[in-house]
MMTF fields as JSON, N, C-alpha, C and O atoms, coordinates in Angstrom:
{
  "mmtfVersion": "1.0.0",
  "mmtfProducer": "UNKNOWN",
  "numBonds": 411,
  "numAtoms": 412,
  "numGroups": 103,
  "numChains": 1,
  "numModels": 1,
  "chainsPerModel": [1],
  "groupsPerChain": [103],
  "chainIdList": ["A"],
  "bondAtomList": [4, 2, 8, 6, 12, 10, 16, 14, 20, 18, 24, 22, 28, 26, 32, 30, 36, 34, 40, 38, 44, 42, 48, 46, 52, 50, 56, 54, 60, 58, 64, 62, 68, 66, 72, 70, 76, 74, 80, 78, 84, 82, 88, 86, 92, 90, 96, 94, 100, 98, 104, 102, 108, 106, 112, 110, 116, 114, 120, 118, 124, 122, 128, 126, 132, 130, 136, 134, 140, 138, 144, 142, 148, 146, 152, 150, 156, 154, 160, 158, 164, 162, 168, 166, 172, 170, 176, 174, 180, 178, 184, 182, 188, 186, 192, 190, 196, 194, 200, 198, 204, 202, 208, 206, 212, 210, 216, 214, 220, 218, 224, 222, 228, 226, 232, 230, 236, 234, 240, 238, 244, 242, 248, 246, 252, 250, 256, 254, 260, 258, 264, 262, 268, 266, 272, 270, 276, 274, 280, 278, 284, 282, 288, 286, 292, 290, 296, 294, 300, 298, 304, 302, 308, 306, 312, 310, 316, 314, 320, 318, 324, 322, 328, 326, 332, 330, 336, 334, 340, 338, 344, 342, 348, 346, 352, 350, 356, 354, 360, 358, 364, 362, 368, 366, 372, 370, 376, 374, 380, 378, 384, 382, 388, 386, 392, 390, 396, 394, 400, 398, 404, 402, 408, 406],
  "bondOrderList": [1, 1, 1, 1, 1, 1, 1, 1, 1, 1, 1, 1, 1, 1, 1, 1, 1, 1, 1, 1, 1, 1, 1, 1, 1, 1, 1, 1, 1, 1, 1, 1, 1, 1, 1, 1, 1, 1, 1, 1, 1, 1, 1, 1, 1, 1, 1, 1, 1, 1, 1, 1, 1, 1, 1, 1, 1, 1, 1, 1, 1, 1, 1, 1, 1, 1, 1, 1, 1, 1, 1, 1, 1, 1, 1, 1, 1, 1, 1, 1, 1, 1, 1, 1, 1, 1, 1, 1, 1, 1, 1, 1, 1, 1, 1, 1, 1, 1, 1, 1, 1, 1],
  "groupList": [{"groupName": "MET", "atomNameList": ["N", "CA", "C", "O"], "elementList": ["N", "C", "C", "O"], "formalChargeList": [0, 0, 0, 0], "bondAtomList": [1, 0, 2, 1, 3, 2], "bondOrderList": [1, 1, 2], "singleLetterCode": "M", "chemCompType": "L-PEPTIDE LINKING"}, {"groupName": "LEU", "atomNameList": ["N", "CA", "C", "O"], "elementList": ["N", "C", "C", "O"], "formalChargeList": [0, 0, 0, 0], "bondAtomList": [1, 0, 2, 1, 3, 2], "bondOrderList": [1, 1, 2], "singleLetterCode": "L", "chemCompType": "L-PEPTIDE LINKING"}, {"groupName": "HIS", "atomNameList": ["N", "CA", "C", "O"], "elementList": ["N", "C", "C", "O"], "formalChargeList": [0, 0, 0, 0], "bondAtomList": [1, 0, 2, 1, 3, 2], "bondOrderList": [1, 1, 2], "singleLetterCode": "H", "chemCompType": "L-PEPTIDE LINKING"}, {"groupName": "SER", "atomNameList": ["N", "CA", "C", "O"], "elementList": ["N", "C", "C", "O"], "formalChargeList": [0, 0, 0, 0], "bondAtomList": [1, 0, 2, 1, 3, 2], "bondOrderList": [1, 1, 2], "singleLetterCode": "S", "chemCompType": "L-PEPTIDE LINKING"}, {"groupName": "ALA", "atomNameList": ["N", "CA", "C", "O"], "elementList": ["N", "C", "C", "O"], "formalChargeList": [0, 0, 0, 0], "bondAtomList": [1, 0, 2, 1, 3, 2], "bondOrderList": [1, 1, 2], "singleLetterCode": "A", "chemCompType": "L-PEPTIDE LINKING"}, {"groupName": "TRP", "atomNameList": ["N", "CA", "C", "O"], "elementList": ["N", "C", "C", "O"], "formalChargeList": [0, 0, 0, 0], "bondAtomList": [1, 0, 2, 1, 3, 2], "bondOrderList": [1, 1, 2], "singleLetterCode": "W", "chemCompType": "L-PEPTIDE LINKING"}, {"groupName": "PHE", "atomNameList": ["N", "CA", "C", "O"], "elementList": ["N", "C", "C", "O"], "formalChargeList": [0, 0, 0, 0], "bondAtomList": [1, 0, 2, 1, 3, 2], "bondOrderList": [1, 1, 2], "singleLetterCode": "F", "chemCompType": "L-PEPTIDE LINKING"}, {"groupName": "ASN", "atomNameList": ["N", "CA", "C", "O"], "elementList": ["N", "C", "C", "O"], "formalChargeList": [0, 0, 0, 0], "bondAtomList": [1, 0, 2, 1, 3, 2], "bondOrderList": [1, 1, 2], "singleLetterCode": "N", "chemCompType": "L-PEPTIDE LINKING"}, {"groupName": "PRO", "atomNameList": ["N", "CA", "C", "O"], "elementList": ["N", "C", "C", "O"], "formalChargeList": [0, 0, 0, 0], "bondAtomList": [1, 0, 2, 1, 3, 2], "bondOrderList": [1, 1, 2], "singleLetterCode": "P", "chemCompType": "L-PEPTIDE LINKING"}, {"groupName": "GLU", "atomNameList": ["N", "CA", "C", "O"], "elementList": ["N", "C", "C", "O"], "formalChargeList": [0, 0, 0, 0], "bondAtomList": [1, 0, 2, 1, 3, 2], "bondOrderList": [1, 1, 2], "singleLetterCode": "E", "chemCompType": "L-PEPTIDE LINKING"}, {"groupName": "ASP", "atomNameList": ["N", "CA", "C", "O"], "elementList": ["N", "C", "C", "O"], "formalChargeList": [0, 0, 0, 0], "bondAtomList": [1, 0, 2, 1, 3, 2], "bondOrderList": [1, 1, 2], "singleLetterCode": "D", "chemCompType": "L-PEPTIDE LINKING"}, {"groupName": "CYS", "atomNameList": ["N", "CA", "C", "O"], "elementList": ["N", "C", "C", "O"], "formalChargeList": [0, 0, 0, 0], "bondAtomList": [1, 0, 2, 1, 3, 2], "bondOrderList": [1, 1, 2], "singleLetterCode": "C", "chemCompType": "L-PEPTIDE LINKING"}, {"groupName": "GLY", "atomNameList": ["N", "CA", "C", "O"], "elementList": ["N", "C", "C", "O"], "formalChargeList": [0, 0, 0, 0], "bondAtomList": [1, 0, 2, 1, 3, 2], "bondOrderList": [1, 1, 2], "singleLetterCode": "G", "chemCompType": "PEPTIDE LINKING"}, {"groupName": "ILE", "atomNameList": ["N", "CA", "C", "O"], "elementList": ["N", "C", "C", "O"], "formalChargeList": [0, 0, 0, 0], "bondAtomList": [1, 0, 2, 1, 3, 2], "bondOrderList": [1, 1, 2], "singleLetterCode": "I", "chemCompType": "L-PEPTIDE LINKING"}, {"groupName": "LYS", "atomNameList": ["N", "CA", "C", "O"], "elementList": ["N", "C", "C", "O"], "formalChargeList": [0, 0, 0, 0], "bondAtomList": [1, 0, 2, 1, 3, 2], "bondOrderList": [1, 1, 2], "singleLetterCode": "K", "chemCompType": "L-PEPTIDE LINKING"}, {"groupName": "THR", "atomNameList": ["N", "CA", "C", "O"], "elementList": ["N", "C", "C", "O"], "formalChargeList": [0, 0, 0, 0], "bondAtomList": [1, 0, 2, 1, 3, 2], "bondOrderList": [1, 1, 2], "singleLetterCode": "T", "chemCompType": "L-PEPTIDE LINKING"}, {"groupName": "ARG", "atomNameList": ["N", "CA", "C", "O"], "elementList": ["N", "C", "C", "O"], "formalChargeList": [0, 0, 0, 0], "bondAtomList": [1, 0, 2, 1, 3, 2], "bondOrderList": [1, 1, 2], "singleLetterCode": "R", "chemCompType": "L-PEPTIDE LINKING"}, {"groupName": "VAL", "atomNameList": ["N", "CA", "C", "O"], "elementList": ["N", "C", "C", "O"], "formalChargeList": [0, 0, 0, 0], "bondAtomList": [1, 0, 2, 1, 3, 2], "bondOrderList": [1, 1, 2], "singleLetterCode": "V", "chemCompType": "L-PEPTIDE LINKING"}, {"groupName": "TYR", "atomNameList": ["N", "CA", "C", "O"], "elementList": ["N", "C", "C", "O"], "formalChargeList": [0, 0, 0, 0], "bondAtomList": [1, 0, 2, 1, 3, 2], "bondOrderList": [1, 1, 2], "singleLetterCode": "Y", "chemCompType": "L-PEPTIDE LINKING"}],
  "groupTypeList": [0, 1, 2, 3, 4, 5, 6, 2, 7, 8, 7, 4, 9, 6, 6, 1, 1, 10, 11, 12, 13, 9, 1, 14, 15, 16, 9, 17, 1, 9, 3, 6, 4, 10, 9, 1, 3, 13, 3, 1, 15, 13, 1, 8, 13, 10, 1, 4, 12, 13, 17, 10, 1, 8, 14, 15, 10, 2, 5, 3, 4, 4, 4, 18, 4, 16, 1, 1, 3, 8, 3, 18, 1, 8, 4, 4, 4, 10, 14, 4, 1, 18, 13, 10, 4, 10, 11, 17, 13, 17, 3, 10, 1, 3, 9, 1, 5, 4, 13, 9, 1, 17, 10],
  "groupIdList": [1, 2, 3, 4, 5, 6, 7, 8, 9, 10, 11, 12, 13, 14, 15, 16, 17, 18, 19, 20, 21, 22, 23, 24, 25, 26, 27, 28, 29, 30, 31, 32, 33, 34, 35, 36, 37, 38, 39, 40, 41, 42, 43, 44, 45, 46, 47, 48, 49, 50, 51, 52, 53, 54, 55, 56, 57, 58, 59, 60, 61, 62, 63, 64, 65, 66, 67, 68, 69, 70, 71, 72, 73, 74, 75, 76, 77, 78, 79, 80, 81, 82, 83, 84, 85, 86, 87, 88, 89, 90, 91, 92, 93, 94, 95, 96, 97, 98, 99, 100, 101, 102, 103],
  "secStructList": [7, 2, 2, 2, 2, 2, 2, 2, 7, 6, 6, 7, 3, 3, 3, 3, 3, 3, 1, 1, 7, 7, 2, 2, 2, 2, 2, 2, 2, 2, 2, 2, 2, 2, 2, 2, 6, 7, 3, 3, 3, 3, 3, 3, 7, 7, 4, 4, 4, 6, 6, 6, 1, 7, 7, 7, 1, 1, 7, 7, 2, 2, 2, 2, 2, 2, 2, 6, 2, 2, 2, 2, 1, 7, 6, 6, 7, 7, 7, 7, 7, 7, 7, 7, 6, 6, 7, 7, 7, 7, 1, 7, 7, 2, 2, 2, 2, 6, 7, 7, 7, 7, 7],
  "xCoordList": [-2.379, -1.669, -2.65, -2.496, -3.635, -4.569, -5.235, -5.29, -5.732, -6.413, -5.452, -5.79, -4.279, -3.355, -2.842, -2.681, -2.591, -2.135, -3.246, -2.994, -4.467, -5.598, -5.878, -6.169, -5.795, -6.078, -5.181, -5.637, -3.917, -2.967, -2.882, -2.293, -3.458, -3.385, -4.714, -4.771, -5.793, -7.14, -7.391, -8.361, -6.556, -6.755, -5.903, -5.922, -5.166, -4.289, -5.102, -6.201, -4.534, -5.088, -4.276, -3.046, -4.947, -4.277, -4.49, -5.596, -3.412, -3.443, -2.879, -1.814, -3.585, -3.164, -2.797, -3.616, -1.573, -1.151, -1.666, -1.225, -2.581, -3.214, -2.505, -2.705, -1.672, -0.95, -1.592, -0.941, -2.862, -3.568, -4.296, -4.369, -4.83, -5.592, -6.86, -7.531, -7.178, -8.405, -9.611, -9.612, -10.628, -11.819, -12.438, -12.805, -12.562, -13.167, -12.349, -12.922, -11.032, -10.169, -10.332, -10.401, -10.391, -10.592, -11.919, -11.986, -12.97, -14.29, -14.275, -14.885, -13.582, -13.477, -12.735, -13.161, -11.648, -10.889, -11.724, -11.729, -12.415, -13.25, -14.378, -14.673, -15.004, -16.079, -15.548, -16.171, -14.402, -13.766, -13.467, -13.761, -12.884, -12.55, -13.82, -13.85, -14.856, -16.118, -16.734, -17.204, -16.729, -17.31, -16.635, -17.295, -15.323, -14.57, -14.293, -13.6, -14.827, -14.574, -13.088, -12.593, -12.383, -10.963, -10.858, -11.519, -10.025, -9.791, -8.856, -7.636, -9.435, -8.669, -8.964, -10.118, -7.903, -8.006, -7.184, -5.995, -7.82, -7.113, -6.702, -7.533, -5.395, -4.839, -4.466, -3.485, -5.239, -4.884, -3.593, -3.467, -2.653, -1.359, -1.355, -1.638, -1.026, -0.901, 0.465, 1.499, 0.456, 1.699, 2.382, 3.462, 1.768, 2.332, 3.744, 4.598, 4.001, 5.333, 6.345, 7.536, 5.884, 6.756, 6.989, 7.98, 6.087, 6.059, 7.371, 7.723, 8.088, 9.311, 10.567, 11.652, 10.441, 11.605, 11.984, 11.123, 13.278, 13.694, 13.023, 12.905, 12.59, 11.916, 12.749, 13.362, 12.759, 13.373, 12.431, 11.338, 12.859, 12.051, 11.91, 10.914, 12.895, 12.881, 12.408, 11.972, 12.485, 12.092, 10.899, 11.04, 9.735, 8.487, 7.941, 8.506, 6.848, 6.183, 5.765, 5.844, 5.318, 4.91, 6.089, 5.922, 7.276, 8.463, 8.769, 9.094, 8.67, 8.878, 7.798, 8.089, 6.566, 5.47, 5.752, 5.468, 6.312, 6.665, 7.667, 7.544, 8.658, 9.668, 9.059, 9.529, 8.031, 7.372, 6.162, 5.432, 5.942, 4.735, 4.522, 3.367, 5.563, 5.279, 4.49, 3.727, 4.672, 3.94, 2.486, 1.679, 2.137, 0.764, -0.059, -1.286, 0.613, -0.098, -0.631, -0.126, -1.635, -2.163, -1.07, -0.159, -1.167, -0.163, -0.018, 1.064, -1.081, -1.042, -0.235, 0.11, 0.064, 0.831, 2.312, 2.938, 2.863, 4.279, 5.164, 6.389, 4.546, 5.29, 4.401, 3.175, 5.041, 4.299, 5.173, 6.4, 4.531, 5.21, 4.762, 3.563, 5.703, 5.333, 5.369, 6.372, 4.287, 4.21, 3.719, 2.652, 4.492, 4.128, 2.869, 2.603, 2.114, 0.821, 0.923, -0.051, 2.073, 2.197, 2.753, 3.13, 2.805, 3.295, 2.155, 0.992, 2.518, 1.586, 2.14, 3.288, 1.333, 1.739, 1.36, 0.223, 2.317, 2.072, 2.019, 1.849, 2.163, 2.063, 1.791, 1.716, 1.649, 1.424, 2.608, 3.762, 2.327, 3.38, 3.788, 4.617, 3.215, 3.464, 4.931, 5.402, 5.662, 7.085, 7.868, 8.729, 7.566, 8.203, 7.796, 8.63, 6.509, 5.991, 6.649, 6.833, 7.004, 7.555, 9.013, 9.542, 9.663, 11.074, 11.157, 10.477, 12.008, 12.211, 13.134, 14.245, 12.678, 13.481, 14.071, 13.353, 15.364, 16.042, 17.178, 17.718, 17.527, 18.635, 18.534, 19.388],
  "yCoordList": [-10.454, -9.906, -9.373, -9.642, -8.638, -8.02, -9.069, -8.905, -10.13, -11.151, -11.812, -11.956, -12.214, -12.913, -11.982, -12.42, -10.739, -9.79, -9.547, -9.534, -9.356, -9.136, -10.384, -10.273, -11.566, -12.809, -12.955, -13.388, -12.595, -12.72, -11.457, -11.483, -10.359, -9.068, -8.343, -7.291, -8.891, -8.369, -6.949, -6.32, -6.434, -5.074, -4.036, -2.857, -4.465, -3.543, -2.621, -2.956, -1.46, -0.531, -0.681, -0.688, -0.8, -0.986, 0.239, 0.77, 0.672, 1.794, 1.305, 0.688, 1.577, 1.167, 2.405, 3.313, 2.456, 3.573, 3.317, 2.381, 4.136, 3.973, 4.84, 6.053, 4.194, 4.9, 4.668, 4.816, 4.307, 4.094, 2.769, 2.15, 2.329, 1.086, 1.268, 2.297, 0.267, 0.337, 0.406, -0.201, 1.137, 1.35, 0.031, -0.111, -0.932, -2.223, -2.936, -3.515, -2.902, -3.53, -2.842, -3.499, -1.526, -0.766, -1.13, -1.313, -1.236, -1.597, -2.993, -3.212, -3.936, -5.294, -5.27, -5.924, -4.531, -4.43, -3.799, -4.286, -2.732, -2.075, -2.986, -3.039, -3.692, -4.614, -5.749, -6.108, -6.31, -7.372, -6.898, -7.599, -5.713, -5.16, -4.915, -5.202, -4.394, -4.147, -5.445, -5.504, -6.484, -7.767, -8.358, -8.976, -8.169, -8.74, -7.727, -8.041, -6.532, -5.439, -5.145, -4.932, -5.137, -4.789, -3.272, -2.638, -2.698, -1.265, -0.946, -1.04, -0.569, -0.287, 1.13, 1.508, 1.904, 3.245, 3.267, 2.949, 3.639, 3.746, 5.2, 6.108, 5.394, 6.734, 7.012, 6.461, 7.863, 8.198, 9.02, 9.995, 8.624, 9.295, 10.234, 9.832, 11.505, 12.49, 12.277, 12.588, 11.755, 11.426, 12.633, 12.498, 13.809, 14.999, 15.3, 15.702, 15.112, 15.392, 14.303, 14.477, 13.182, 12.033, 11.806, 11.187, 12.299, 11.97, 12.296, 11.604, 13.311, 13.705, 13.017, 13.228, 12.202, 11.486, 10.365, 9.822, 10.012, 8.956, 7.621, 7.246, 6.912, 5.623, 4.529, 4.742, 3.356, 2.158, 0.998, 1.206, -0.214, -1.377, -1.504, -2.041, -1.017, -1.136, 0.143, 0.09, 1.26, 2.541, 3.121, 3.944, 2.676, 3.16, 4.298, 4.62, 4.891, 5.907, 5.303, 5.966, 4.046, 3.377, 3.213, 3.339, 2.933, 2.806, 4.137, 4.161, 5.229, 6.544, 6.838, 7.414, 6.447, 6.672, 5.94, 6.461, 4.732, 3.992, 4.777, 4.859, 5.352, 6.134, 7.375, 7.837, 7.899, 9.105, 8.792, 9.702, 7.516, 7.124, 7.868, 8.104, 8.256, 9.02, 10.306, 10.746, 10.899, 12.136, 11.878, 12.808, 10.639, 10.304, 9.773, 9.861, 9.226, 8.631, 9.706, 10.829, 9.387, 10.367, 10.816, 10.05, 12.04, 12.593, 11.765, 11.716, 11.122, 10.319, 9.03, 8.388, 8.651, 7.419, 7.714, 8.389, 7.204, 7.452, 6.3, 6.375, 5.237, 4.083, 3.335, 3.361, 2.673, 1.862, 0.708, 0.803, -0.376, -1.49, -1.475, -1.464, -1.476, -1.577, -3.053, -3.732, -3.534, -4.921, -4.908, -4.37, -5.496, -5.526, -6.362, -7.289, -6.045, -6.692, -8.182, -8.912, -8.646, -10.065, -10.917, -12.068, -10.361, -11.103, -11.84, -11.442, -12.915, -13.642, -13.595, -13.971, -13.137, -13.032, -14.339, -14.796, -14.947, -16.268, -16.257, -17.306, -15.079, -15.019, -13.585, -12.658, -13.443, -12.151, -11.221, -11.645, -9.974, -9.002, -8.159, -7.259, -8.439, -7.569, -7.537, -6.504, -8.642, -8.636, -7.694, -6.945, -7.737, -6.817, -5.384, -4.479, -5.177, -3.841, -3.257, -2.043, -4.103, -3.637, -3.206, -2.636, -3.469, -3.065, -1.548, -0.85, -1.051, 0.397, 0.866, 0.357, 1.824, 2.41, 3.712, 4.686, 3.717, 4.92, 5.277, 4.428, 6.547, 7.069, 6.635, 6.989],
  "zCoordList": [-1.763, -0.642, 0.4, 1.592, -0.033, 0.906, 1.794, 3.012, 1.198, 1.992, 2.973, 4.148, 2.532, 3.428, 4.536, 5.675, 4.227, 5.259, 6.272, 7.477, 5.797, 6.703, 7.537, 8.728, 6.936, 7.649, 8.88, 9.939, 8.736, 9.846, 10.699, 11.78, 10.23, 10.915, 10.76, 10.123, 11.337, 11.069, 11.568, 11.144, 12.444, 12.953, 12.23, 12.585, 11.231, 10.498, 9.599, 9.158, 9.345, 8.364, 7.092, 7.136, 5.974, 4.698, 3.815, 3.716, 3.18, 2.253, 0.925, 0.884, -0.138, -1.467, -2.258, -2.402, -2.775, -3.62, -5.035, -5.702, -5.479, -6.787, -7.817, -7.877, -8.625, -9.687, -11.048, -12.082, -11.043, -12.301, -12.362, -13.424, -11.25, -11.216, -12.046, -11.957, -12.848, -13.641, -12.717, -11.645, -13.124, -12.314, -11.872, -10.705, -12.771, -12.431, -11.35, -10.427, -11.452, -10.448, -9.097, -8.059, -9.122, -7.886, -7.23, -6.014, -8.033, -7.507, -6.885, -5.838, -7.523, -6.992, -5.643, -4.692, -5.563, -4.314, -3.197, -2.067, -3.518, -2.507, -2.043, -0.849, -2.951, -2.595, -1.718, -0.719, -2.092, -1.323, 0.1, 1.068, 0.221, 1.538, 2.349, 3.546, 1.723, 2.425, 2.946, 4.083, 2.108, 2.509, 3.743, 4.578, 3.86, 4.974, 6.092, 7.059, 5.958, 6.917, 7.066, 8.173, 5.94, 5.918, 5.837, 5.015, 6.693, 6.66, 5.491, 5.62, 4.359, 3.148, 2.685, 2.482, 2.522, 1.964, 0.682, 0.688, -0.401, -1.674, -1.861, -1.859, -2.023, -2.142, -3.596, -4.096, -4.283, -5.662, -5.666, -4.925, -6.494, -6.569, -7.76, -8.889, -7.49, -8.556, -9.206, -8.616, -10.403, -11.085, -11.721, -12.297, -11.625, -12.263, -11.772, -12.563, -10.49, -9.953, -10.234, -9.976, -10.76, -10.999, -12.482, -12.87, -13.308, -14.728, -15.453, -16.409, -15.031, -15.741, -15.217, -15.758, -14.18, -13.658, -14.618, -15.31, -14.664, -15.599, -15.285, -14.119, -16.307, -16.141, -16.803, -17.85, -16.174, -16.743, -16.417, -15.89, -16.733, -16.371, -14.865, -14.381, -14.115, -12.655, -11.962, -10.812, -12.624, -12.023, -12.762, -13.667, -12.358, -12.944, -12.074, -11.029, -12.515, -11.693, -10.363, -9.33, -10.376, -9.134, -8.175, -6.962, -8.708, -7.846, -7.161, -5.974, -7.89, -7.289, -6.247, -5.198, -6.528, -5.574, -4.263, -3.185, -4.356, -3.134, -2.303, -1.081, -2.97, -2.246, -1.601, -0.561, -2.212, -1.712, -0.838, -0.445, -0.53, 0.205, 1.515, 1.87, 2.265, 3.494, 3.242, 4.101, 2.079, 1.791, 1.403, 1.404, 1.072, 0.694, 1.86, 1.85, 2.855, 3.995, 4.928, 4.923, 5.725, 6.686, 7.658, 7.972, 8.121, 9.032, 10.301, 10.884, 10.73, 11.959, 11.79, 12.782, 10.567, 10.325, 10.529, 9.712, 11.624, 11.888, 11.424, 11.524, 10.919, 10.421, 9.432, 9.534, 8.479, 7.512, 7.057, 7.055, 6.673, 6.02, 4.572, 4.293, 3.657, 2.248, 1.871, 2.085, 1.319, 0.876, -0.564, -0.858, -1.449, -2.861, -3.071, -2.306, -4.082, -4.324, -4.618, -4.428, -5.075, -5.417, -4.273, -4.488, -3.068, -1.9, -1.202, -1.279, -0.525, 0.318, 1.734, 1.967, 2.671, 4.072, 4.752, 4.635, 5.468, 6.047, 7.576, 8.196, 8.185, 9.643, 10.089, 9.282, 11.382, 12.013, 11.717, 11.788, 11.392, 11.086, 12.29, 12.158, 13.463, 14.614, 15.044, 15.518, 14.89, 15.261, 14.345, 14.805, 13.07, 12.12, 12.424, 12.405, 12.705, 13.012, 14.257, 14.342, 15.222, 16.496, 16.416, 17.37, 15.299, 15.177, 15.217, 14.465, 16.116, 16.225, 15.116, 14.963, 14.354, 13.28, 13.797, 14.025, 13.974, 14.472, 13.536, 12.827, 13.55, 12.739, 11.304, 10.491]
}
């Protein structure tokens, strides 16, 4: 996802919610982003506030973190697109980004 999103949107800032990524995987992602000059910030998620919420196959700690993502992003971020890691982006996202979210 990161490569395809960056390829079509090279000026985008990417934030990864880290709910327990293995250290080696994190290092590979950071190295990949550095090599391509991708703006990637990995945000470690404190699962303490989520750990006691009910979990199912569809409602994991990561799912709750997605719902709470506005509280993890920098204050200057007034909008975000959530894209799951297994997605492939096939075009520019600016039209989607330009949609005004009101009410």
